[in-house]
PDB file of the backbone (N, CA, C, O) and the ligand in Angstrom, with CONECT records:
HET     ZN  A 101       1
ATOM      1  N   MET A   1      15.448 -14.958 -45.186  1.00  0.00           N
ATOM      2  CA  MET A   1      14.972 -13.669 -44.764  1.00  0.00           C
ATOM      3  C   MET A   1      13.655 -13.843 -43.883  1.00  0.00           C
ATOM      4  O   MET A   1      13.505 -13.124 -42.895  1.00  0.00           O
ATOM      5  N   GLY A   2      12.729 -14.765 -44.224  1.00  0.00           N
ATOM      6  CA  GLY A   2      11.542 -15.285 -43.671  1.00  0.00           C
ATOM      7  C   GLY A   2      11.920 -15.878 -42.171  1.00  0.00           C
ATOM      8  O   GLY A   2      11.281 -15.593 -41.158  1.00  0.00           O
ATOM      9  N   LYS A   3      12.982 -16.686 -42.205  1.00  0.00           N
ATOM     10  CA  LYS A   3      13.387 -17.205 -40.987  1.00  0.00           C
ATOM     11  C   LYS A   3      13.765 -16.188 -39.839  1.00  0.00           C
ATOM     12  O   LYS A   3      13.361 -16.272 -38.680  1.00  0.00           O
ATOM     13  N   ILE A   4      14.583 -15.239 -40.330  1.00  0.00           N
ATOM     14  CA  ILE A   4      14.955 -14.198 -39.420  1.00  0.00           C
ATOM     15  C   ILE A   4      13.864 -13.451 -38.867  1.00  0.00           C
ATOM     16  O   ILE A   4      13.878 -13.160 -37.671  1.00  0.00           O
ATOM     17  N   LEU A   5      12.809 -13.073 -39.707  1.00  0.00           N
ATOM     18  CA  LEU A   5      11.822 -12.219 -39.199  1.00  0.00           C
ATOM     19  C   LEU A   5      10.930 -13.182 -38.240  1.00  0.00           C
ATOM     20  O   LEU A   5      10.341 -12.645 -37.301  1.00  0.00           O
ATOM     21  N   LEU A   6      10.821 -14.438 -38.418  1.00  0.00           N
ATOM     22  CA  LEU A   6       9.992 -15.227 -37.606  1.00  0.00           C
ATOM     23  C   LEU A   6      10.658 -15.314 -36.216  1.00  0.00           C
ATOM     24  O   LEU A   6      10.037 -15.209 -35.158  1.00  0.00           O
ATOM     25  N   THR A   7      12.025 -15.521 -36.331  1.00  0.00           N
ATOM     26  CA  THR A   7      12.788 -15.544 -35.031  1.00  0.00           C
ATOM     27  C   THR A   7      12.595 -14.231 -34.116  1.00  0.00           C
ATOM     28  O   THR A   7      12.362 -14.199 -32.907  1.00  0.00           O
ATOM     29  N   LEU A   8      12.758 -13.119 -35.042  1.00  0.00           N
ATOM     30  CA  LEU A   8      12.523 -11.808 -34.429  1.00  0.00           C
ATOM     31  C   LEU A   8      11.292 -11.720 -33.646  1.00  0.00           C
ATOM     32  O   LEU A   8      11.279 -11.334 -32.477  1.00  0.00           O
ATOM     33  N   ILE A   9      10.084 -12.144 -34.412  1.00  0.00           N
ATOM     34  CA  ILE A   9       8.727 -11.949 -33.908  1.00  0.00           C
ATOM     35  C   ILE A   9       8.708 -12.829 -32.493  1.00  0.00           C
ATOM     36  O   ILE A   9       8.222 -12.433 -31.434  1.00  0.00           O
ATOM     37  N   LEU A  10       9.347 -14.107 -32.723  1.00  0.00           N
ATOM     38  CA  LEU A  10       9.212 -14.874 -31.515  1.00  0.00           C
ATOM     39  C   LEU A  10       9.874 -14.435 -30.315  1.00  0.00           C
ATOM     40  O   LEU A  10       9.438 -14.645 -29.183  1.00  0.00           O
ATOM     41  N   ALA A  11      11.074 -13.740 -30.624  1.00  0.00           N
ATOM     42  CA  ALA A  11      11.867 -13.178 -29.620  1.00  0.00           C
ATOM     43  C   ALA A  11      11.173 -11.954 -28.855  1.00  0.00           C
ATOM     44  O   ALA A  11      11.357 -11.779 -27.650  1.00  0.00           O
ATOM     45  N   VAL A  12      10.421 -11.176 -29.579  1.00  0.00           N
ATOM     46  CA  VAL A  12       9.637 -10.169 -29.215  1.00  0.00           C
ATOM     47  C   VAL A  12       8.372 -10.658 -28.170  1.00  0.00           C
ATOM     48  O   VAL A  12       8.079 -10.140 -27.092  1.00  0.00           O
ATOM     49  N   ILE A  13       7.791 -11.695 -28.765  1.00  0.00           N
ATOM     50  CA  ILE A  13       6.811 -12.247 -28.023  1.00  0.00           C
ATOM     51  C   ILE A  13       7.287 -12.786 -26.599  1.00  0.00           C
ATOM     52  O   ILE A  13       6.694 -12.510 -25.556  1.00  0.00           O
ATOM     53  N   ALA A  14       8.354 -13.538 -26.669  1.00  0.00           N
ATOM     54  CA  ALA A  14       9.008 -14.165 -25.562  1.00  0.00           C
ATOM     55  C   ALA A  14       9.407 -13.007 -24.608  1.00  0.00           C
ATOM     56  O   ALA A  14       9.154 -13.157 -23.413  1.00  0.00           O
ATOM     57  N   LEU A  15       9.975 -11.924 -25.006  1.00  0.00           N
ATOM     58  CA  LEU A  15      10.367 -10.768 -24.106  1.00  0.00           C
ATOM     59  C   LEU A  15       9.024 -10.132 -23.613  1.00  0.00           C
ATOM     60  O   LEU A  15       8.943  -9.816 -22.426  1.00  0.00           O
ATOM     61  N   LEU A  16       8.063  -9.945 -24.379  1.00  0.00           N
ATOM     62  CA  LEU A  16       6.841  -9.336 -23.611  1.00  0.00           C
ATOM     63  C   LEU A  16       6.114 -10.295 -22.584  1.00  0.00           C
ATOM     64  O   LEU A  16       5.568  -9.883 -21.561  1.00  0.00           O
ATOM     65  N   THR A  17       6.164 -11.525 -22.944  1.00  0.00           N
ATOM     66  CA  THR A  17       5.606 -12.531 -21.889  1.00  0.00           C
ATOM     67  C   THR A  17       6.431 -12.432 -20.656  1.00  0.00           C
ATOM     68  O   THR A  17       5.920 -12.314 -19.542  1.00  0.00           O
ATOM     69  N   PHE A  18       7.696 -12.480 -20.863  1.00  0.00           N
ATOM     70  CA  PHE A  18       8.611 -12.453 -19.702  1.00  0.00           C
ATOM     71  C   PHE A  18       8.406 -11.113 -18.825  1.00  0.00           C
ATOM     72  O   PHE A  18       8.427 -11.164 -17.596  1.00  0.00           O
ATOM     73  N   LYS A  19       8.218  -9.979 -19.496  1.00  0.00           N
ATOM     74  CA  LYS A  19       8.139  -8.815 -18.817  1.00  0.00           C
ATOM     75  C   LYS A  19       6.710  -8.706 -18.090  1.00  0.00           C
ATOM     76  O   LYS A  19       6.617  -8.172 -16.985  1.00  0.00           O
ATOM     77  N   SER A  20       5.608  -9.236 -18.764  1.00  0.00           N
ATOM     78  CA  SER A  20       4.545  -9.250 -18.102  1.00  0.00           C
ATOM     79  C   SER A  20       4.432 -10.141 -16.799  1.00  0.00           C
ATOM     80  O   SER A  20       3.768  -9.814 -15.815  1.00  0.00           O
ATOM     81  N   LEU A  21       5.103 -11.207 -16.906  1.00  0.00           N
ATOM     82  CA  LEU A  21       5.179 -12.092 -15.867  1.00  0.00           C
ATOM     83  C   LEU A  21       5.851 -11.310 -14.568  1.00  0.00           C
ATOM     84  O   LEU A  21       5.403 -11.307 -13.421  1.00  0.00           O
ATOM     85  N   LEU A  22       6.947 -10.704 -15.012  1.00  0.00           N
ATOM     86  CA  LEU A  22       7.855  -9.961 -14.060  1.00  0.00           C
ATOM     87  C   LEU A  22       7.010  -8.975 -13.379  1.00  0.00           C
ATOM     88  O   LEU A  22       6.981  -8.878 -12.152  1.00  0.00           O
ATOM     89  N   GLY A  23       6.324  -8.244 -14.174  1.00  0.00           N
ATOM     90  CA  GLY A  23       5.351  -7.248 -13.786  1.00  0.00           C
ATOM     91  C   GLY A  23       4.226  -7.600 -12.685  1.00  0.00           C
ATOM     92  O   GLY A  23       3.878  -6.880 -11.749  1.00  0.00           O
ATOM     93  N   LYS A  24       3.780  -8.777 -12.994  1.00  0.00           N
ATOM     94  CA  LYS A  24       2.607  -9.373 -12.112  1.00  0.00           C
ATOM     95  C   LYS A  24       3.229  -9.839 -10.599  1.00  0.00           C
ATOM     96  O   LYS A  24       2.599  -9.735  -9.547  1.00  0.00           O
ATOM     97  N   SER A  25       4.437 -10.310 -10.714  1.00  0.00           N
ATOM     98  CA  SER A  25       4.929 -10.913  -9.534  1.00  0.00           C
ATOM     99  C   SER A  25       5.476  -9.591  -8.535  1.00  0.00           C
ATOM    100  O   SER A  25       5.621  -9.700  -7.317  1.00  0.00           O
ATOM    101  N   ARG A  26       5.683  -8.619  -9.139  1.00  0.00           N
ATOM    102  CA  ARG A  26       6.131  -7.519  -8.279  1.00  0.00           C
ATOM    103  C   ARG A  26       5.197  -6.510  -7.678  1.00  0.00           C
ATOM    104  O   ARG A  26       4.433  -5.988  -8.490  1.00  0.00           O
ATOM    105  N   PRO A  27       5.092  -6.117  -6.405  1.00  0.00           N
ATOM    106  CA  PRO A  27       4.159  -5.233  -5.797  1.00  0.00           C
ATOM    107  C   PRO A  27       4.280  -3.962  -6.386  1.00  0.00           C
ATOM    108  O   PRO A  27       5.348  -3.623  -6.896  1.00  0.00           O
ATOM    109  N   PRO A  28       3.213  -3.158  -6.368  1.00  0.00           N
ATOM    110  CA  PRO A  28       3.246  -1.750  -6.941  1.00  0.00           C
ATOM    111  C   PRO A  28       4.269  -0.863  -6.159  1.00  0.00           C
ATOM    112  O   PRO A  28       4.381  -0.977  -4.938  1.00  0.00           O
ATOM    113  N   PRO A  29       4.938  -0.065  -6.813  1.00  0.00           N
ATOM    114  CA  PRO A  29       5.848   0.845  -5.969  1.00  0.00           C
ATOM    115  C   PRO A  29       5.363   1.720  -5.016  1.00  0.00           C
ATOM    116  O   PRO A  29       4.279   2.276  -5.193  1.00  0.00           O
ATOM    117  N   PRO A  30       6.084   1.926  -3.947  1.00  0.00           N
ATOM    118  CA  PRO A  30       5.491   2.751  -2.866  1.00  0.00           C
ATOM    119  C   PRO A  30       4.845   4.096  -3.314  1.00  0.00           C
ATOM    120  O   PRO A  30       3.823   4.528  -2.781  1.00  0.00           O
ATOM    121  N   ALA A  31       5.485   4.721  -4.301  1.00  0.00           N
ATOM    122  CA  ALA A  31       5.210   5.941  -4.677  1.00  0.00           C
ATOM    123  C   ALA A  31       3.773   5.947  -5.334  1.00  0.00           C
ATOM    124  O   ALA A  31       3.095   6.973  -5.265  1.00  0.00           O
ATOM    125  N   ASP A  32       3.348   4.939  -5.902  1.00  0.00           N
ATOM    126  CA  ASP A  32       1.988   4.816  -6.328  1.00  0.00           C
ATOM    127  C   ASP A  32       0.934   4.740  -5.235  1.00  0.00           C
ATOM    128  O   ASP A  32      -0.107   5.397  -5.267  1.00  0.00           O
ATOM    129  N   ARG A  33       1.255   3.939  -4.315  1.00  0.00           N
ATOM    130  CA  ARG A  33       0.394   3.805  -3.139  1.00  0.00           C
ATOM    131  C   ARG A  33       0.261   5.062  -2.359  1.00  0.00           C
ATOM    132  O   ARG A  33      -0.815   5.396  -1.861  1.00  0.00           O
ATOM    133  N   GLY A  34       1.299   5.727  -2.255  1.00  0.00           N
ATOM    134  CA  GLY A  34       1.155   7.098  -1.493  1.00  0.00           C
ATOM    135  C   GLY A  34       0.386   8.053  -2.316  1.00  0.00           C
ATOM    136  O   GLY A  34      -0.139   8.977  -1.695  1.00  0.00           O
ATOM    137  N   ARG A  35       0.222   8.008  -3.566  1.00  0.00           N
ATOM    138  CA  ARG A  35      -0.533   8.999  -4.397  1.00  0.00           C
ATOM    139  C   ARG A  35      -1.996   8.615  -4.491  1.00  0.00           C
ATOM    140  O   ARG A  35      -2.833   9.387  -4.958  1.00  0.00           O
ATOM    141  N   THR A  36      -2.325   7.252  -3.979  1.00  0.00           N
ATOM    142  CA  THR A  36      -3.766   7.052  -3.948  1.00  0.00           C
ATOM    143  C   THR A  36      -4.597   7.865  -3.222  1.00  0.00           C
ATOM    144  O   THR A  36      -5.693   8.185  -3.682  1.00  0.00           O
ATOM    145  N   GLY A  37      -4.182   8.282  -2.036  1.00  0.00           N
ATOM    146  CA  GLY A  37      -4.900   9.122  -1.084  1.00  0.00           C
ATOM    147  C   GLY A  37      -4.528  10.542  -1.466  1.00  0.00           C
ATOM    148  O   GLY A  37      -3.362  10.756  -1.798  1.00  0.00           O
ATOM    149  N   MET A  38      -5.451  11.576  -1.450  1.00  0.00           N
ATOM    150  CA  MET A  38      -5.010  12.918  -1.822  1.00  0.00           C
ATOM    151  C   MET A  38      -4.283  13.550  -0.571  1.00  0.00           C
ATOM    152  O   MET A  38      -3.434  14.436  -0.661  1.00  0.00           O
ATOM    153  N   ALA A  39      -4.744  12.956   0.659  1.00  0.00           N
ATOM    154  CA  ALA A  39      -4.227  13.821   1.796  1.00  0.00           C
ATOM    155  C   ALA A  39      -2.664  13.482   2.016  1.00  0.00           C
ATOM    156  O   ALA A  39      -2.242  12.327   1.960  1.00  0.00           O
ATOM    157  N   GLU A  40      -1.949  14.465   2.240  1.00  0.00           N
ATOM    158  CA  GLU A  40      -0.482  14.295   2.373  1.00  0.00           C
ATOM    159  C   GLU A  40      -0.287  13.858   3.848  1.00  0.00           C
ATOM    160  O   GLU A  40      -1.090  14.075   4.756  1.00  0.00           O
ATOM    161  N   ARG A  41       0.966  13.173   3.958  1.00  0.00           N
ATOM    162  CA  ARG A  41       1.383  12.649   5.339  1.00  0.00           C
ATOM    163  C   ARG A  41       1.812  13.835   6.074  1.00  0.00           C
ATOM    164  O   ARG A  41       2.605  14.649   5.601  1.00  0.00           O
ATOM    165  N   MET A  42       1.191  13.948   7.435  1.00  0.00           N
ATOM    166  CA  MET A  42       1.357  14.839   8.325  1.00  0.00           C
ATOM    167  C   MET A  42       2.388  14.588   9.290  1.00  0.00           C
ATOM    168  O   MET A  42       2.331  13.496   9.854  1.00  0.00           O
ATOM    169  N   VAL A  43       3.424  15.459   9.635  1.00  0.00           N
ATOM    170  CA  VAL A  43       4.421  15.326  10.591  1.00  0.00           C
ATOM    171  C   VAL A  43       4.269  16.405  11.636  1.00  0.00           C
ATOM    172  O   VAL A  43       3.547  17.398  11.544  1.00  0.00           O
ATOM    173  N   ARG A  44       5.025  16.080  12.605  1.00  0.00           N
ATOM    174  CA  ARG A  44       5.030  17.120  13.805  1.00  0.00           C
ATOM    175  C   ARG A  44       6.350  17.529  13.981  1.00  0.00           C
ATOM    176  O   ARG A  44       7.261  16.706  14.075  1.00  0.00           O
ATOM    177  N   CYS A  45       6.563  18.962  14.042  1.00  0.00           N
ATOM    178  CA  CYS A  45       7.689  19.543  14.375  1.00  0.00           C
ATOM    179  C   CYS A  45       8.185  19.390  15.677  1.00  0.00           C
ATOM    180  O   CYS A  45       7.484  19.784  16.610  1.00  0.00           O
ATOM    181  N   SER A  46       9.360  18.845  15.909  1.00  0.00           N
ATOM    182  CA  SER A  46       9.898  18.439  17.190  1.00  0.00           C
ATOM    183  C   SER A  46      10.357  19.647  17.942  1.00  0.00           C
ATOM    184  O   SER A  46      10.790  19.498  19.085  1.00  0.00           O
ATOM    185  N   ARG A  47      10.296  20.830  17.392  1.00  0.00           N
ATOM    186  CA  ARG A  47      10.783  22.129  18.048  1.00  0.00           C
ATOM    187  C   ARG A  47       9.487  23.019  18.631  1.00  0.00           C
ATOM    188  O   ARG A  47       9.437  23.507  19.760  1.00  0.00           O
ATOM    189  N   CYS A  48       8.560  23.105  17.710  1.00  0.00           N
ATOM    190  CA  CYS A  48       7.448  23.857  18.116  1.00  0.00           C
ATOM    191  C   CYS A  48       6.203  23.047  18.332  1.00  0.00           C
ATOM    192  O   CYS A  48       5.260  23.552  18.942  1.00  0.00           O
ATOM    193  N   GLY A  49       6.145  21.825  17.870  1.00  0.00           N
ATOM    194  CA  GLY A  49       5.166  20.816  18.083  1.00  0.00           C
ATOM    195  C   GLY A  49       4.065  20.934  17.079  1.00  0.00           C
ATOM    196  O   GLY A  49       3.099  20.173  17.135  1.00  0.00           O
ATOM    197  N   VAL A  50       4.175  21.877  16.143  1.00  0.00           N
ATOM    198  CA  VAL A  50       2.937  22.220  15.217  1.00  0.00           C
ATOM    199  C   VAL A  50       2.976  20.908  14.212  1.00  0.00           C
ATOM    200  O   VAL A  50       3.996  20.268  13.955  1.00  0.00           O
ATOM    201  N   HIS A  51       1.840  20.678  13.770  1.00  0.00           N
ATOM    202  CA  HIS A  51       1.533  19.634  12.603  1.00  0.00           C
ATOM    203  C   HIS A  51       1.624  20.271  11.332  1.00  0.00           C
ATOM    204  O   HIS A  51       1.007  21.327  11.195  1.00  0.00           O
ATOM    205  N   LEU A  52       2.331  19.786  10.312  1.00  0.00           N
ATOM    206  CA  LEU A  52       2.396  20.342   9.038  1.00  0.00           C
ATOM    207  C   LEU A  52       2.656  19.119   7.971  1.00  0.00           C
ATOM    208  O   LEU A  52       3.175  18.049   8.287  1.00  0.00           O
ATOM    209  N   PRO A  53       2.219  19.454   6.700  1.00  0.00           N
ATOM    210  CA  PRO A  53       2.577  18.368   5.693  1.00  0.00           C
ATOM    211  C   PRO A  53       3.889  18.317   5.618  1.00  0.00           C
ATOM    212  O   PRO A  53       4.648  19.235   5.927  1.00  0.00           O
ATOM    213  N   GLU A  54       4.285  16.943   5.090  1.00  0.00           N
ATOM    214  CA  GLU A  54       5.634  16.490   4.969  1.00  0.00           C
ATOM    215  C   GLU A  54       6.453  17.258   4.097  1.00  0.00           C
ATOM    216  O   GLU A  54       7.664  17.384   4.275  1.00  0.00           O
ATOM    217  N   SER A  55       5.767  17.820   3.074  1.00  0.00           N
ATOM    218  CA  SER A  55       6.504  18.742   2.032  1.00  0.00           C
ATOM    219  C   SER A  55       6.960  20.059   2.613  1.00  0.00           C
ATOM    220  O   SER A  55       7.848  20.740   2.101  1.00  0.00           O
ATOM    221  N   GLU A  56       6.339  20.362   3.650  1.00  0.00           N
ATOM    222  CA  GLU A  56       6.585  21.762   4.268  1.00  0.00           C
ATOM    223  C   GLU A  56       7.636  21.527   5.486  1.00  0.00           C
ATOM    224  O   GLU A  56       7.964  22.456   6.223  1.00  0.00           O
ATOM    225  N   SER A  57       8.063  20.398   5.612  1.00  0.00           N
ATOM    226  CA  SER A  57       9.056  20.059   6.768  1.00  0.00           C
ATOM    227  C   SER A  57      10.364  19.722   6.313  1.00  0.00           C
ATOM    228  O   SER A  57      10.550  19.532   5.111  1.00  0.00           O
ATOM    229  N   MET A  58      11.298  19.627   7.146  1.00  0.00           N
ATOM    230  CA  MET A  58      12.628  19.310   6.874  1.00  0.00           C
ATOM    231  C   MET A  58      13.265  18.425   7.806  1.00  0.00           C
ATOM    232  O   MET A  58      12.823  18.398   8.954  1.00  0.00           O
ATOM    233  N   GLN A  59      14.294  17.655   7.471  1.00  0.00           N
ATOM    234  CA  GLN A  59      14.806  16.721   8.576  1.00  0.00           C
ATOM    235  C   GLN A  59      16.187  17.322   8.724  1.00  0.00           C
ATOM    236  O   GLN A  59      16.930  17.642   7.797  1.00  0.00           O
ATOM    237  N   ARG A  60      16.441  17.437  10.097  1.00  0.00           N
ATOM    238  CA  ARG A  60      17.721  17.828  10.637  1.00  0.00           C
ATOM    239  C   ARG A  60      18.187  17.076  11.908  1.00  0.00           C
ATOM    240  O   ARG A  60      17.453  17.143  12.894  1.00  0.00           O
ATOM    241  N   ASP A  61      19.274  16.404  11.973  1.00  0.00           N
ATOM    242  CA  ASP A  61      19.683  15.682  12.915  1.00  0.00           C
ATOM    243  C   ASP A  61      18.780  14.656  13.334  1.00  0.00           C
ATOM    244  O   ASP A  61      18.801  14.360  14.528  1.00  0.00           O
ATOM    245  N   GLY A  62      17.930  14.013  12.512  1.00  0.00           N
ATOM    246  CA  GLY A  62      17.151  12.968  12.815  1.00  0.00           C
ATOM    247  C   GLY A  62      15.827  13.667  13.244  1.00  0.00           C
ATOM    248  O   GLY A  62      14.884  12.907  13.465  1.00  0.00           O
ATOM    249  N   GLU A  63      15.643  14.844  13.377  1.00  0.00           N
ATOM    250  CA  GLU A  63      14.418  15.587  13.917  1.00  0.00           C
ATOM    251  C   GLU A  63      13.692  16.096  12.763  1.00  0.00           C
ATOM    252  O   GLU A  63      14.283  16.460  11.746  1.00  0.00           O
ATOM    253  N   THR A  64      12.296  16.137  12.905  1.00  0.00           N
ATOM    254  CA  THR A  64      11.405  16.715  11.879  1.00  0.00           C
ATOM    255  C   THR A  64      11.270  18.172  12.343  1.00  0.00           C
ATOM    256  O   THR A  64      10.984  18.386  13.521  1.00  0.00           O
ATOM    257  N   LEU A  65      11.444  19.103  11.553  1.00  0.00           N
ATOM    258  CA  LEU A  65      11.347  20.647  11.900  1.00  0.00           C
ATOM    259  C   LEU A  65      10.711  21.334  10.821  1.00  0.00           C
ATOM    260  O   LEU A  65      10.724  20.896   9.671  1.00  0.00           O
ATOM    261  N   CYS A  66      10.077  22.543  11.206  1.00  0.00           N
ATOM    262  CA  CYS A  66       9.465  23.415  10.126  1.00  0.00           C
ATOM    263  C   CYS A  66      10.572  23.568   9.116  1.00  0.00           C
ATOM    264  O   CYS A  66      11.767  23.440   9.381  1.00  0.00           O
ATOM    265  N   ARG A  67      10.021  23.879   7.829  1.00  0.00           N
ATOM    266  CA  ARG A  67      11.105  24.076   6.740  1.00  0.00           C
ATOM    267  C   ARG A  67      11.996  25.213   7.016  1.00  0.00           C
ATOM    268  O   ARG A  67      13.197  25.092   6.771  1.00  0.00           O
ATOM    269  N   THR A  68      11.495  26.379   7.533  1.00  0.00           N
ATOM    270  CA  THR A  68      12.411  27.432   7.845  1.00  0.00           C
ATOM    271  C   THR A  68      12.397  27.737   9.145  1.00  0.00           C
ATOM    272  O   THR A  68      11.336  27.530   9.733  1.00  0.00           O
ATOM    273  N   PRO A  69      13.508  28.276   9.891  1.00  0.00           N
ATOM    274  CA  PRO A  69      13.519  28.621  11.324  1.00  0.00           C
ATOM    275  C   PRO A  69      12.620  29.741  11.537  1.00  0.00           C
ATOM    276  O   PRO A  69      12.068  29.824  12.635  1.00  0.00           O
ATOM    277  N   GLU A  70      12.390  30.625  10.632  1.00  0.00           N
ATOM    278  CA  GLU A  70      11.485  31.931  10.765  1.00  0.00           C
ATOM    279  C   GLU A  70      10.112  31.306  10.907  1.00  0.00           C
ATOM    280  O   GLU A  70       9.334  31.752  11.750  1.00  0.00           O
ATOM    281  N   GLN A  71       9.772  30.269  10.100  1.00  0.00           N
ATOM    282  CA  GLN A  71       8.310  29.785  10.101  1.00  0.00           C
ATOM    283  C   GLN A  71       8.088  29.127  11.490  1.00  0.00           C
ATOM    284  O   GLN A  71       7.022  29.268  12.089  1.00  0.00           O
ATOM    285  N   CYS A  72       9.088  28.430  11.965  1.00  0.00           N
ATOM    286  CA  CYS A  72       9.012  27.676  13.219  1.00  0.00           C
ATOM    287  C   CYS A  72       8.896  28.558  14.475  1.00  0.00           C
ATOM    288  O   CYS A  72       8.130  28.289  15.401  1.00  0.00           O
ATOM    289  N   LEU A  73       9.814  29.769  14.439  1.00  0.00           N
ATOM    290  CA  LEU A  73       9.694  30.606  15.513  1.00  0.00           C
ATOM    291  C   LEU A  73       8.364  31.254  15.569  1.00  0.00           C
ATOM    292  O   LEU A  73       7.754  31.328  16.636  1.00  0.00           O
ATOM    293  N   ARG A  74       7.826  31.792  14.308  1.00  0.00           N
ATOM    294  CA  ARG A  74       6.671  32.601  14.171  1.00  0.00           C
ATOM    295  C   ARG A  74       5.594  31.860  14.832  1.00  0.00           C
ATOM    296  O   ARG A  74       4.814  32.438  15.589  1.00  0.00           O
ATOM    297  N   ARG A  75       5.500  30.406  14.540  1.00  0.00           N
ATOM    298  CA  ARG A  75       4.443  29.618  15.056  1.00  0.00           C
ATOM    299  C   ARG A  75       4.564  29.431  16.609  1.00  0.00           C
ATOM    300  O   ARG A  75       3.550  29.286  17.291  1.00  0.00           O
ATOM    301  N   GLU A  76       5.865  29.438  17.174  1.00  0.00           N
ATOM    302  CA  GLU A  76       6.129  29.238  18.520  1.00  0.00           C
ATOM    303  C   GLU A  76       5.594  30.596  19.181  1.00  0.00           C
ATOM    304  O   GLU A  76       4.956  30.529  20.232  1.00  0.00           O
ATOM    305  N   ASN A  77       5.814  31.644  18.660  1.00  0.00           N
ATOM    306  CA  ASN A  77       5.384  32.991  19.273  1.00  0.00           C
ATOM    307  C   ASN A  77       3.944  33.114  19.261  1.00  0.00           C
ATOM    308  O   ASN A  77       3.412  33.812  20.123  1.00  0.00           O
ATOM    309  N   ALA A  78       3.264  32.533  18.406  1.00  0.00           N
ATOM    310  CA  ALA A  78       1.820  32.810  18.101  1.00  0.00           C
ATOM    311  C   ALA A  78       1.009  32.274  19.242  1.00  0.00           C
ATOM    312  O   ALA A  78      -0.217  32.378  19.230  1.00  0.00           O
TER     313      ALA A  78
HETATM  314 ZN    ZN A 101       8.563  24.207  14.114  1.00  0.00          ZN2+
END
């Protein structure tokens, strides 16, 4: 019984060491780096030319546009 417990403990230690080594060699995920700055990435609508946060934009046919056509047209008329 004691031997099994010892083997189990050693296995856990080996696993934790392996995991920490793996974590150090890997660069931080891009999502974390993007969150370090509070400012959101700004994009430019290719239809009306207005600058807007990326979350308020949409991608269509490889172009960045305002999220809704109504929003885009309203800005175009203003
Ligand atoms: Zn637009």
